[in-house]
C-alpha positions as CSV (number, residue, x, y, z in Angstrom):
1,M,70.1,127.8,104.1
2,A,70.3,131.2,105.7
3,E,69.8,131.2,109.6
4,T,66.3,133.3,109.1
5,A,65.2,130.7,106.3
6,E,61.8,128.9,107.6
7,L,62.1,125.2,107.8
8,G,60.8,123.1,104.8
9,P,59.1,119.6,105.1
10,G,62.5,118.0,104.7
11,D,64.3,120.0,107.7
12,L,61.7,118.6,109.9
13,I,62.0,115.1,108.8
14,E,65.7,115.3,109.4
15,V,64.9,116.8,113.0
16,F,62.1,114.2,113.9
17,K,64.5,111.2,112.6
18,A,67.4,112.8,114.8
19,L,65.3,113.2,117.8
20,G,63.5,110.1,117.3
21,N,66.3,108.1,119.1
22,P,66.0,108.1,122.7
23,A,69.6,108.2,123.3
24,R,69.7,111.6,121.2
25,L,67.0,113.1,122.6
26,Q,68.2,112.5,125.9
27,I,71.4,114.0,125.0
28,M,69.6,117.2,123.5
29,Q,67.7,117.5,127.3
30,W,71.3,117.2,128.9
31,L,72.6,120.1,126.5
32,K,70.0,122.3,127.7
33,D,71.5,122.7,130.9
34,P,75.2,121.8,130.8
35,E,75.9,123.1,134.4
36,E,73.9,120.8,136.3
37,Q,73.7,117.9,134.0
38,F,77.6,117.7,133.3
39,G,79.0,119.5,136.8
40,A,80.2,116.2,137.8
41,Y,82.7,116.5,135.0
42,E,85.8,119.0,135.0
43,P,85.1,121.5,132.0
44,I,88.0,121.8,129.6
45,A,86.5,125.1,128.3
46,D,83.4,127.3,129.1
47,R,80.2,125.1,128.6
48,Q,77.9,128.1,128.1
49,A,80.3,129.3,125.2
50,V,81.5,126.3,123.6
51,G,79.3,123.3,124.9
52,V,80.1,120.1,126.6
53,C,83.1,118.1,125.6
54,V,82.2,114.8,123.5
55,T,83.9,112.5,126.1
56,H,81.7,114.0,128.9
57,I,78.8,113.2,126.9
58,Q,80.1,109.5,126.1
59,A,81.0,109.1,129.7
60,K,77.5,110.5,130.9
61,A,75.5,108.2,128.3
62,G,77.6,105.1,128.9
63,L,77.9,104.3,125.3
64,A,81.0,103.5,123.0
65,Q,82.8,106.6,121.5
66,S,81.7,105.8,118.0
67,T,78.2,105.6,118.7
68,V,78.6,108.9,120.3
69,S,80.2,110.5,117.8
70,S,77.5,108.9,115.4
71,Y,74.9,110.5,117.4
72,M,76.4,113.9,117.7
73,S,76.8,114.2,114.0
74,T,73.2,113.3,113.1
75,L,72.2,116.1,115.7
76,E,74.6,118.3,113.8
77,R,73.2,117.4,110.4
78,A,69.4,118.2,111.9
79,G,70.7,121.5,112.8
80,L,70.2,121.0,116.7
81,V,73.5,121.1,117.8
82,R,76.6,123.2,117.0
83,P,80.3,121.7,117.3
84,T,83.2,123.9,118.4
85,R,86.8,122.5,118.4
86,V,88.9,123.1,121.6
87,G,92.2,121.6,121.1
88,K,91.8,117.7,120.5
89,W,88.2,118.0,121.6
90,T,85.0,118.6,120.2
91,H,82.5,120.3,122.1
92,Y,78.6,120.5,121.4
93,R,75.9,123.1,122.2
94,R,72.5,123.3,121.4
95,D,71.8,125.7,118.3
96,E,68.7,127.3,120.3
97,E,67.8,129.8,117.5
98,R,67.4,126.8,115.4
99,L,65.2,124.9,118.0
100,A,63.2,127.7,118.1
101,R,62.6,127.8,114.5
102,V,61.7,124.1,114.9
103,A,59.3,124.8,117.2
104,R,57.6,127.5,115.2
105,A,57.6,125.3,112.3
106,I,55.7,122.5,114.2
107,G,53.2,125.2,115.5
108,N,52.3,126.7,112.4
109,D,52.7,123.6,109.8
110,V,52.3,120.4,112.2
């Protein structure tokens, strides 16, 4: 799907399913302000540029690594986060353009 394409019903369903889990919704809220929410963790890379290391998300959430990896994959499939590999670590940041398109679709179609 092109970046400028409007979201269809299937896209919105994936977004709603991803955000329907309280832990995934909480992670998205944390990623909105990574400096404040993850300031206690020594950054591996620039949080604004590449996002938050998955190990820091796991530590803050207090969940198993496999659970957090599964949650992040779900958010990625829904197009809500973008992964960036830094060495052996994966970092995640919100896809603000996609989130804006989701908000427009909800305002226009729901």
